[in-house]
py3Dmol code that shows the C-alpha trace and the ligand (Angstrom):
import py3Dmol

protein = """\
ATOM      1  CA  MET A   1       0.012  -0.029   0.018  1.00  0.00           C
ATOM      2  CA  ALA A   2       2.642   2.539   0.924  1.00  0.00           C
ATOM      3  CA  THR A   3       4.408   4.477  -1.813  1.00  0.00           C
ATOM      4  CA  SER A   4       6.535   6.509   0.603  1.00  0.00           C
ATOM      5  CA  MET A   5       6.656   6.677   4.374  1.00  0.00           C
ATOM      6  CA  SER A   6       7.346   9.720   6.545  1.00  0.00           C
ATOM      7  CA  ASP A   7       6.106   9.828  10.078  1.00  0.00           C
ATOM      8  CA  VAL A   8       2.467   9.280   9.106  1.00  0.00           C
ATOM      9  CA  ARG A   9       1.268   8.918  12.684  1.00  0.00           C
ATOM     10  CA  LYS A  10       1.816  12.602  13.147  1.00  0.00           C
ATOM     11  CA  SER A  11      -0.212  13.563  10.036  1.00  0.00           C
ATOM     12  CA  ARG A  12      -3.904  13.700   9.643  1.00  0.00           C
ATOM     13  CA  VAL A  13      -5.064  11.073   7.124  1.00  0.00           C
ATOM     14  CA  ALA A  14      -7.160  12.124   4.169  1.00  0.00           C
ATOM     15  CA  VAL A  15      -8.944   9.626   1.854  1.00  0.00           C
ATOM     16  CA  VAL A  16      -9.857  10.723  -1.721  1.00  0.00           C
ATOM     17  CA  THR A  17     -11.889   8.446  -4.008  1.00  0.00           C
ATOM     18  CA  GLY A  18     -11.684   8.641  -7.724  1.00  0.00           C
ATOM     19  CA  ALA A  19      -8.182  10.068  -7.386  1.00  0.00           C
ATOM     20  CA  ALA A  20      -6.473   8.642 -10.569  1.00  0.00           C
ATOM     21  CA  VAL A  21      -7.356  11.657 -12.593  1.00  0.00           C
ATOM     22  CA  GLY A  22      -9.199  15.002 -12.757  1.00  0.00           C
ATOM     23  CA  ILE A  23     -10.548  16.637  -9.637  1.00  0.00           C
ATOM     24  CA  GLY A  24      -9.651  13.654  -7.419  1.00  0.00           C
ATOM     25  CA  ALA A  25      -6.048  13.656  -8.438  1.00  0.00           C
ATOM     26  CA  ALA A  26      -5.868  17.446  -8.017  1.00  0.00           C
ATOM     27  CA  THR A  27      -7.458  17.099  -4.630  1.00  0.00           C
ATOM     28  CA  ALA A  28      -5.100  14.503  -3.382  1.00  0.00           C
ATOM     29  CA  LEU A  29      -2.127  16.643  -4.600  1.00  0.00           C
ATOM     30  CA  ARG A  30      -3.547  19.777  -2.794  1.00  0.00           C
ATOM     31  CA  LEU A  31      -4.277  17.919   0.495  1.00  0.00           C
ATOM     32  CA  SER A  32      -0.820  16.398   0.356  1.00  0.00           C
ATOM     33  CA  GLN A  33       0.715  19.740  -0.145  1.00  0.00           C
ATOM     34  CA  ALA A  34      -1.369  20.849   3.025  1.00  0.00           C
ATOM     35  CA  GLY A  35       0.434  18.123   4.891  1.00  0.00           C
ATOM     36  CA  PHE A  36      -2.153  15.428   4.936  1.00  0.00           C
ATOM     37  CA  ALA A  37      -1.079  11.814   4.537  1.00  0.00           C
ATOM     38  CA  CYS A  38      -3.276  11.077   1.566  1.00  0.00           C
ATOM     39  CA  VAL A  39      -4.818   7.714   0.566  1.00  0.00           C
ATOM     40  CA  LEU A  40      -5.860   7.689  -3.098  1.00  0.00           C
ATOM     41  CA  ALA A  41      -8.617   5.171  -4.101  1.00  0.00           C
ATOM     42  CA  ASP A  42      -9.745   4.443  -7.685  1.00  0.00           C
ATOM     43  CA  ARG A  43     -10.961   1.501  -9.689  1.00  0.00           C
ATOM     44  CA  VAL A  44      -8.086   1.938 -12.111  1.00  0.00           C
ATOM     45  CA  ALA A  45      -4.592   0.780 -11.098  1.00  0.00           C
ATOM     46  CA  ASP A  46      -2.985   3.863 -12.650  1.00  0.00           C
ATOM     47  CA  VAL A  47      -3.910   5.501  -9.239  1.00  0.00           C
ATOM     48  CA  LYS A  48      -0.554   3.918  -7.907  1.00  0.00           C
ATOM     49  CA  ARG A  49       1.381   5.951 -10.343  1.00  0.00           C
ATOM     50  CA  VAL A  50      -0.383   9.124  -9.485  1.00  0.00           C
ATOM     51  CA  ALA A  51       0.126   8.452  -5.712  1.00  0.00           C
ATOM     52  CA  ALA A  52       3.925   7.915  -6.422  1.00  0.00           C
ATOM     53  CA  GLN A  53       4.016  11.079  -8.424  1.00  0.00           C
ATOM     54  CA  ILE A  54       2.413  13.146  -5.545  1.00  0.00           C
ATOM     55  CA  ALA A  55       4.672  11.551  -3.013  1.00  0.00           C
ATOM     56  CA  GLY A  56       7.666  12.456  -5.166  1.00  0.00           C
ATOM     57  CA  SER A  57       6.630  16.144  -5.504  1.00  0.00           C
ATOM     58  CA  THR A  58       5.397  16.798  -1.957  1.00  0.00           C
ATOM     59  CA  GLY A  59       7.543  14.463   0.144  1.00  0.00           C
ATOM     60  CA  THR A  60       4.452  13.528   2.104  1.00  0.00           C
ATOM     61  CA  ALA A  61       3.335  10.020   2.811  1.00  0.00           C
ATOM     62  CA  THR A  62       0.988   8.936   0.073  1.00  0.00           C
ATOM     63  CA  TYR A  63      -0.748   5.678  -0.575  1.00  0.00           C
ATOM     64  CA  ALA A  64      -2.858   4.083  -3.251  1.00  0.00           C
ATOM     65  CA  ASN A  65      -5.680   1.431  -3.157  1.00  0.00           C
ATOM     66  CA  VAL A  66      -7.494   0.000  -6.127  1.00  0.00           C
ATOM     67  CA  VAL A  67     -11.168  -0.001  -5.010  1.00  0.00           C
ATOM     68  CA  ASP A  68     -14.327  -0.263  -6.994  1.00  0.00           C
ATOM     69  CA  VAL A  69     -16.664   1.956  -4.772  1.00  0.00           C
ATOM     70  CA  ALA A  70     -19.707   0.463  -6.414  1.00  0.00           C
ATOM     71  CA  ASP A  71     -18.906  -2.650  -4.385  1.00  0.00           C
ATOM     72  CA  GLU A  72     -20.011  -2.420  -0.703  1.00  0.00           C
ATOM     73  CA  GLN A  73     -17.520  -5.115   0.490  1.00  0.00           C
ATOM     74  CA  GLN A  74     -14.685  -3.378  -1.130  1.00  0.00           C
ATOM     75  CA  ASN A  75     -15.603  -0.083   0.526  1.00  0.00           C
ATOM     76  CA  ILE A  76     -15.798  -1.678   4.036  1.00  0.00           C
ATOM     77  CA  ALA A  77     -12.544  -3.519   3.525  1.00  0.00           C
ATOM     78  CA  PHE A  78     -10.864  -0.446   2.190  1.00  0.00           C
ATOM     79  CA  VAL A  79     -11.718   1.812   5.226  1.00  0.00           C
ATOM     80  CA  ARG A  80     -10.812  -1.094   7.610  1.00  0.00           C
ATOM     81  CA  SER A  81      -7.382  -1.496   5.983  1.00  0.00           C
ATOM     82  CA  VAL A  82      -6.686   2.276   6.086  1.00  0.00           C
ATOM     83  CA  GLU A  83      -7.584   2.415   9.722  1.00  0.00           C
ATOM     84  CA  GLU A  84      -5.535  -0.658  10.494  1.00  0.00           C
ATOM     85  CA  GLN A  85      -2.421   0.551   8.637  1.00  0.00           C
ATOM     86  CA  LEU A  86      -2.546   4.289   9.270  1.00  0.00           C
ATOM     87  CA  GLY A  87      -4.614   4.373  12.544  1.00  0.00           C
ATOM     88  CA  ARG A  88      -7.330   6.792  11.315  1.00  0.00           C
ATOM     89  CA  VAL A  89      -9.342   8.555   8.597  1.00  0.00           C
ATOM     90  CA  ASP A  90      -9.568  12.282   9.423  1.00  0.00           C
ATOM     91  CA  VAL A  91     -10.838  13.495   6.070  1.00  0.00           C
ATOM     92  CA  LEU A  92     -13.011  11.614   3.528  1.00  0.00           C
ATOM     93  CA  VAL A  93     -13.489  13.117   0.082  1.00  0.00           C
ATOM     94  CA  ASN A  94     -16.234  11.303  -1.882  1.00  0.00           C
ATOM     95  CA  ASN A  95     -15.180  12.327  -5.324  1.00  0.00           C
ATOM     96  CA  ALA A  96     -15.483   9.221  -7.459  1.00  0.00           C
ATOM     97  CA  GLY A  97     -18.362   9.828  -9.997  1.00  0.00           C
ATOM     98  CA  VAL A  98     -19.802   8.619 -13.301  1.00  0.00           C
ATOM     99  CA  HIS A  99     -21.855  10.369 -15.898  1.00  0.00           C
ATOM    100  CA  PRO A 100     -22.529   8.128 -18.888  1.00  0.00           C
ATOM    101  CA  LYS A 101     -22.947   9.877 -22.183  1.00  0.00           C
ATOM    102  CA  ARG A 102     -23.835   8.532 -25.612  1.00  0.00           C
ATOM    103  CA  ALA A 103     -22.475   9.948 -28.776  1.00  0.00           C
ATOM    104  CA  GLY A 104     -21.347  13.100 -27.117  1.00  0.00           C
ATOM    105  CA  GLY A 105     -24.695  13.760 -25.470  1.00  0.00           C
ATOM    106  CA  LYS A 106     -26.903  13.018 -22.444  1.00  0.00           C
ATOM    107  CA  TYR A 107     -29.090   9.946 -22.208  1.00  0.00           C
ATOM    108  CA  PRO A 108     -32.858  10.789 -22.463  1.00  0.00           C
ATOM    109  CA  ILE A 109     -34.833   9.091 -19.659  1.00  0.00           C
ATOM    110  CA  GLU A 110     -36.571   6.681 -22.080  1.00  0.00           C
ATOM    111  CA  GLU A 111     -33.095   5.369 -23.086  1.00  0.00           C
ATOM    112  CA  ILE A 112     -31.666   4.739 -19.621  1.00  0.00           C
ATOM    113  CA  GLU A 113     -31.438   1.096 -18.716  1.00  0.00           C
ATOM    114  CA  THR A 114     -32.138   0.099 -15.156  1.00  0.00           C
ATOM    115  CA  ALA A 115     -28.721  -1.438 -14.829  1.00  0.00           C
ATOM    116  CA  GLN A 116     -27.079   1.910 -15.875  1.00  0.00           C
ATOM    117  CA  TRP A 117     -29.418   3.865 -13.583  1.00  0.00           C
ATOM    118  CA  ASN A 118     -28.321   1.567 -10.707  1.00  0.00           C
ATOM    119  CA  HIS A 119     -24.618   1.880 -11.448  1.00  0.00           C
ATOM    120  CA  VAL A 120     -24.702   5.692 -11.464  1.00  0.00           C
ATOM    121  CA  LEU A 121     -26.671   5.691  -8.171  1.00  0.00           C
ATOM    122  CA  ALA A 122     -24.169   3.098  -6.686  1.00  0.00           C
ATOM    123  CA  VAL A 123     -21.052   5.091  -7.510  1.00  0.00           C
ATOM    124  CA  ASN A 124     -22.350   8.665  -7.026  1.00  0.00           C
ATOM    125  CA  LEU A 125     -24.636   8.210  -3.956  1.00  0.00           C
ATOM    126  CA  THR A 126     -24.513   4.752  -2.327  1.00  0.00           C
ATOM    127  CA  ALA A 127     -20.775   4.653  -2.207  1.00  0.00           C
ATOM    128  CA  PRO A 128     -20.440   7.966  -0.298  1.00  0.00           C
ATOM    129  CA  PHE A 129     -23.105   6.687   2.172  1.00  0.00           C
ATOM    130  CA  GLN A 130     -21.239   3.461   2.640  1.00  0.00           C
ATOM    131  CA  LEU A 131     -17.822   5.184   3.063  1.00  0.00           C
ATOM    132  CA  CYS A 132     -19.212   7.820   5.394  1.00  0.00           C
ATOM    133  CA  ARG A 133     -20.876   5.190   7.582  1.00  0.00           C
ATOM    134  CA  ALA A 134     -17.565   3.350   7.763  1.00  0.00           C
ATOM    135  CA  VAL A 135     -15.482   6.261   8.798  1.00  0.00           C
ATOM    136  CA  LEU A 136     -17.894   7.920  11.233  1.00  0.00           C
ATOM    137  CA  PRO A 137     -17.231   5.778  14.357  1.00  0.00           C
ATOM    138  CA  GLY A 138     -13.417   6.553  14.252  1.00  0.00           C
ATOM    139  CA  MET A 139     -14.089  10.341  13.659  1.00  0.00           C
ATOM    140  CA  ARG A 140     -16.645  10.417  16.408  1.00  0.00           C
ATOM    141  CA  TYR A 141     -14.080   8.672  18.855  1.00  0.00           C
ATOM    142  CA  ARG A 142     -11.409  11.204  17.918  1.00  0.00           C
ATOM    143  CA  GLY A 143     -13.862  14.148  18.025  1.00  0.00           C
ATOM    144  CA  TRP A 144     -12.736  15.545  14.751  1.00  0.00           C
ATOM    145  CA  GLY A 145     -13.578  14.843  11.118  1.00  0.00           C
ATOM    146  CA  ARG A 146     -14.158  16.405   7.747  1.00  0.00           C
ATOM    147  CA  ILE A 147     -16.291  14.908   5.031  1.00  0.00           C
ATOM    148  CA  ILE A 148     -16.541  16.606   1.589  1.00  0.00           C
ATOM    149  CA  ASN A 149     -18.849  15.231  -0.952  1.00  0.00           C
ATOM    150  CA  VAL A 150     -18.387  16.272  -4.529  1.00  0.00           C
ATOM    151  CA  ALA A 151     -21.796  17.062  -5.995  1.00  0.00           C
ATOM    152  CA  SER A 152     -22.539  18.912  -9.146  1.00  0.00           C
ATOM    153  CA  ALA A 153     -24.362  21.991 -10.551  1.00  0.00           C
ATOM    154  CA  GLY A 154     -26.369  19.268 -12.298  1.00  0.00           C
ATOM    155  CA  GLY A 155     -27.802  18.253  -8.935  1.00  0.00           C
ATOM    156  CA  ARG A 156     -28.438  21.904  -7.952  1.00  0.00           C
ATOM    157  CA  THR A 157     -30.528  22.919 -10.996  1.00  0.00           C
ATOM    158  CA  VAL A 158     -31.747  21.573 -14.310  1.00  0.00           C
ATOM    159  CA  SER A 159     -29.338  21.393 -17.259  1.00  0.00           C
ATOM    160  CA  PRO A 160     -29.821  20.266 -20.811  1.00  0.00           C
ATOM    161  CA  VAL A 161     -26.531  18.351 -20.811  1.00  0.00           C
ATOM    162  CA  VAL A 162     -27.155  16.410 -17.588  1.00  0.00           C
ATOM    163  CA  SER A 163     -28.874  12.915 -17.653  1.00  0.00           C
ATOM    164  CA  ALA A 164     -31.591  12.127 -15.179  1.00  0.00           C
ATOM    165  CA  HIS A 165     -29.704   9.440 -13.279  1.00  0.00           C
ATOM    166  CA  TYR A 166     -26.688  11.753 -12.773  1.00  0.00           C
ATOM    167  CA  ALA A 167     -28.923  14.643 -11.601  1.00  0.00           C
ATOM    168  CA  ALA A 168     -30.784  12.333  -9.256  1.00  0.00           C
ATOM    169  CA  SER A 169     -27.613  10.974  -7.742  1.00  0.00           C
ATOM    170  CA  LYS A 170     -26.096  14.398  -7.185  1.00  0.00           C
ATOM    171  CA  ALA A 171     -29.306  15.953  -5.780  1.00  0.00           C
ATOM    172  CA  GLY A 172     -29.505  12.915  -3.521  1.00  0.00           C
ATOM    173  CA  LEU A 173     -25.960  13.449  -2.409  1.00  0.00           C
ATOM    174  CA  ILE A 174     -26.800  16.974  -1.318  1.00  0.00           C
ATOM    175  CA  GLY A 175     -29.735  15.786   0.680  1.00  0.00           C
ATOM    176  CA  PHE A 176     -27.687  12.989   2.268  1.00  0.00           C
ATOM    177  CA  THR A 177     -24.946  15.400   3.178  1.00  0.00           C
ATOM    178  CA  ARG A 178     -27.354  17.724   5.037  1.00  0.00           C
ATOM    179  CA  THR A 179     -28.591  14.960   7.183  1.00  0.00           C
ATOM    180  CA  LEU A 180     -25.087  13.699   7.813  1.00  0.00           C
ATOM    181  CA  ALA A 181     -24.032  17.151   8.772  1.00  0.00           C
ATOM    182  CA  LEU A 182     -26.959  17.354  11.338  1.00  0.00           C
ATOM    183  CA  GLU A 183     -26.064  13.975  12.874  1.00  0.00           C
ATOM    184  CA  ALA A 184     -22.342  14.473  13.026  1.00  0.00           C
ATOM    185  CA  ALA A 185     -22.152  18.093  14.166  1.00  0.00           C
ATOM    186  CA  PRO A 186     -22.238  17.387  17.945  1.00  0.00           C
ATOM    187  CA  HIS A 187     -19.143  15.152  17.478  1.00  0.00           C
ATOM    188  CA  GLY A 188     -16.755  17.628  15.846  1.00  0.00           C
ATOM    189  CA  ILE A 189     -17.334  16.303  12.444  1.00  0.00           C
ATOM    190  CA  THR A 190     -18.386  18.608   9.532  1.00  0.00           C
ATOM    191  CA  ALA A 191     -19.897  17.403   6.355  1.00  0.00           C
ATOM    192  CA  ASN A 192     -20.235  19.680   3.268  1.00  0.00           C
ATOM    193  CA  CYS A 193     -20.618  19.501  -0.484  1.00  0.00           C
ATOM    194  CA  VAL A 194     -18.470  21.153  -3.049  1.00  0.00           C
ATOM    195  CA  SER A 195     -20.548  21.495  -6.198  1.00  0.00           C
ATOM    196  CA  PRO A 196     -18.529  22.056  -9.352  1.00  0.00           C
ATOM    197  CA  GLY A 197     -19.827  23.470 -12.673  1.00  0.00           C
ATOM    198  CA  PRO A 198     -18.039  22.625 -15.872  1.00  0.00           C
ATOM    199  CA  VAL A 199     -14.417  21.692 -15.132  1.00  0.00           C
ATOM    200  CA  GLN A 200     -11.730  20.664 -17.662  1.00  0.00           C
ATOM    201  CA  THR A 201     -11.621  16.794 -17.108  1.00  0.00           C
ATOM    202  CA  ALA A 202     -12.320  13.595 -18.960  1.00  0.00           C
ATOM    203  CA  MET A 203     -15.868  13.641 -17.660  1.00  0.00           C
ATOM    204  CA  SER A 204     -16.590  17.170 -19.126  1.00  0.00           C
ATOM    205  CA  GLY A 205     -14.614  16.429 -22.306  1.00  0.00           C
ATOM    206  CA  ALA A 206     -17.012  13.624 -23.123  1.00  0.00           C
ATOM    207  CA  SER A 207     -19.566  16.160 -24.291  1.00  0.00           C
ATOM    208  CA  SER A 208     -19.704  17.225 -27.974  1.00  0.00           C
ATOM    209  CA  ALA A 209     -17.866  20.149 -29.188  1.00  0.00           C
ATOM    210  CA  GLU A 210     -21.092  22.050 -29.691  1.00  0.00           C
ATOM    211  CA  ALA A 211     -22.283  21.409 -26.199  1.00  0.00           C
ATOM    212  CA  ILE A 212     -18.887  22.520 -24.780  1.00  0.00           C
ATOM    213  CA  ALA A 213     -19.091  25.828 -26.878  1.00  0.00           C
ATOM    214  CA  ALA A 214     -22.631  26.581 -25.789  1.00  0.00           C
ATOM    215  CA  PHE A 215     -21.744  25.726 -22.190  1.00  0.00           C
ATOM    216  CA  THR A 216     -18.654  27.960 -22.160  1.00  0.00           C
ATOM    217  CA  ALA A 217     -20.772  30.954 -23.591  1.00  0.00           C
ATOM    218  CA  ALA A 218     -23.115  30.476 -20.604  1.00  0.00           C
ATOM    219  CA  ILE A 219     -20.438  30.601 -17.998  1.00  0.00           C
ATOM    220  CA  PRO A 220     -20.056  34.207 -16.609  1.00  0.00           C
ATOM    221  CA  MET A 221     -16.272  33.653 -16.479  1.00  0.00           C
ATOM    222  CA  LYS A 222     -16.253  32.389 -20.049  1.00  0.00           C
ATOM    223  CA  ARG A 223     -14.153  29.302 -19.306  1.00  0.00           C
ATOM    224  CA  TYR A 224     -14.104  25.794 -17.826  1.00  0.00           C
ATOM    225  CA  GLY A 225     -12.738  25.488 -14.334  1.00  0.00           C
ATOM    226  CA  ASP A 226      -9.399  23.784 -13.722  1.00  0.00           C
ATOM    227  CA  PRO A 227      -9.432  20.718 -11.359  1.00  0.00           C
ATOM    228  CA  SER A 228      -7.162  22.578  -9.025  1.00  0.00           C
ATOM    229  CA  GLU A 229      -9.781  25.329  -8.522  1.00  0.00           C
ATOM    230  CA  VAL A 230     -12.130  22.660  -7.106  1.00  0.00           C
ATOM    231  CA  ALA A 231      -9.339  21.093  -5.090  1.00  0.00           C
ATOM    232  CA  ASN A 232      -8.747  24.418  -3.458  1.00  0.00           C
ATOM    233  CA  ALA A 233     -12.343  24.587  -2.329  1.00  0.00           C
ATOM    234  CA  ILE A 234     -12.198  21.028  -0.969  1.00  0.00           C
ATOM    235  CA  ALA A 235      -8.985  21.634   0.859  1.00  0.00           C
ATOM    236  CA  PHE A 236     -10.459  24.694   2.568  1.00  0.00           C
ATOM    237  CA  LEU A 237     -13.393  22.534   3.859  1.00  0.00           C
ATOM    238  CA  ALA A 238     -10.817  19.969   5.072  1.00  0.00           C
ATOM    239  CA  SER A 239      -8.965  22.505   6.997  1.00  0.00           C
ATOM    240  CA  ASP A 240      -9.173  23.773  10.689  1.00  0.00           C
ATOM    241  CA  GLU A 241     -10.177  27.200   9.250  1.00  0.00           C
ATOM    242  CA  ALA A 242     -13.553  25.699   8.061  1.00  0.00           C
ATOM    243  CA  SER A 243     -14.427  24.774  11.723  1.00  0.00           C
ATOM    244  CA  PHE A 244     -17.871  26.294  11.795  1.00  0.00           C
ATOM    245  CA  ILE A 245     -19.041  25.379   8.291  1.00  0.00           C
ATOM    246  CA  THR A 246     -21.212  22.324   8.072  1.00  0.00           C
ATOM    247  CA  GLY A 247     -24.223  21.324   5.813  1.00  0.00           C
ATOM    248  CA  ALA A 248     -23.084  23.861   3.275  1.00  0.00           C
ATOM    249  CA  ILE A 249     -22.864  23.627  -0.549  1.00  0.00           C
ATOM    250  CA  LEU A 250     -19.813  25.461  -1.967  1.00  0.00           C
ATOM    251  CA  ASP A 251     -20.561  26.256  -5.666  1.00  0.00           C
ATOM    252  CA  VAL A 252     -17.493  26.257  -7.780  1.00  0.00           C
ATOM    253  CA  THR A 253     -19.004  27.203 -11.113  1.00  0.00           C
ATOM    254  CA  GLY A 254     -17.362  30.431 -12.434  1.00  0.00           C
ATOM    255  CA  GLY A 255     -20.773  31.992 -11.727  1.00  0.00           C
ATOM    256  CA  ARG A 256     -22.733  29.412 -13.931  1.00  0.00           C
ATOM    257  CA  PHE A 257     -24.999  28.553 -11.015  1.00  0.00           C
ATOM    258  CA  MET A 258     -26.151  31.086  -8.448  1.00  0.00           C
ATOM    259  CA  PRO A 259     -28.905  29.986  -6.061  1.00  0.00           C
TER     260      PRO A 259
END
"""
ligand_1 = """\
44
NAD
P -13.242 11.963 -14.180
O -14.202 11.145 -15.018
O -12.165 12.685 -14.824
O -12.672 11.149 -12.976
C -13.494 10.203 -12.169
C -12.657 9.313 -11.484
O -13.504 8.443 -10.611
C -11.882 8.482 -12.408
O -10.519 8.276 -11.899
C -12.593 7.061 -12.271
O -11.703 6.020 -12.554
C -13.136 7.088 -10.829
N -14.277 6.184 -10.714
C -15.272 6.065 -11.528
N -15.998 5.035 -11.110
C -15.398 4.508 -10.080
C -15.602 3.378 -9.130
N -16.660 2.514 -9.284
N -14.725 3.112 -8.144
C -13.696 3.896 -8.021
N -13.365 4.912 -8.797
C -14.240 5.138 -9.768
O -14.214 12.960 -13.418
P -14.078 14.436 -12.869
O -14.543 15.444 -13.834
O -12.700 14.582 -12.161
O -15.191 14.331 -11.653
C -14.952 14.167 -10.260
C -16.183 14.430 -9.537
O -16.591 15.787 -9.808
C -17.277 13.528 -9.888
O -18.049 13.183 -8.760
C -18.169 14.357 -10.808
O -19.456 14.023 -10.956
C -18.050 15.756 -10.257
N -18.273 16.876 -11.234
C -17.436 16.981 -12.304
C -17.701 18.087 -13.244
C -16.928 18.350 -14.395
O -17.250 19.153 -15.191
N -15.728 17.654 -14.615
C -18.789 18.922 -12.945
C -19.527 18.704 -11.793
C -19.196 17.623 -10.891
"""
view = py3Dmol.view(width=600, height=400)
view.addModel(protein, "pdb")
view.setStyle({"model": 0}, {"cartoon": {"style": "trace"}})
view.addModel(ligand_1, "xyz")
view.setStyle({"model": 1}, {"stick": {}})
view.zoomTo()
view.show()
């Protein structure tokens, strides 16, 4: 599991799912730069190379686990193994997400198979629930924890490029996070959502060129976000400075979504 080892017992431990690319990889790098011992989880084995790269650039203990978060047993075993090997999970970033597209566009509801619906809900909503449930006892015991769930503007408002299963999963994640925040607050644990708008990653790149152009025109800042800009918001919510913020949704959209 270890790709490098400094004195990890002195560091807070942060787990980031979906950390092989995009927002997850940028978040792991940012948290690592902030001094967290980071555990990167992803279903693709390339996550090990990314963890080694981060360890090399920051000199902070960094670990990688291949985990399919759609599998409950893997989620339970993953958290148990981190707690056994590193002693704790202080920060959990539920970032892994899927948004199936067909021929450059969204799926109309009548073309969504139940299996695909279930998979989107499993990765985007059920996995965060299972991972939160697994880390809560340890955080409660230590009286400190930070949970950041990566939602989406597609779960905040309607969008012509967002499919119904993705919108439902992200809206559900926001509702889940609010209830979690309420239950966890007395124990020194905060739970918040970061809700990105269009960000330059493989996920957003799967849209057609026309859709990307139309989207860009509708963003007040006239550009897609960089993954590091979402990572900065996540790192803030993971920090001691965010001590009185819980149940919040931090929109990172270049002004695309304003409630
Ligand atoms: P991405 O597709 O670039 O990366 C997603 C990562 O999640 C990949 O590394 C992938 O392997 C991993 N993943 C997918 N299924 C998994 C599974 N079953 N188990 C473990 N890992 C799995 O996506 P991104 O753009 O970096 O998005 C990160 C998060 O941000 C997602 O939750 C996404 O919904 C959200 N988001 C992204 C955008 C955007 O424009 N990029 C906008 C709003 C919200």
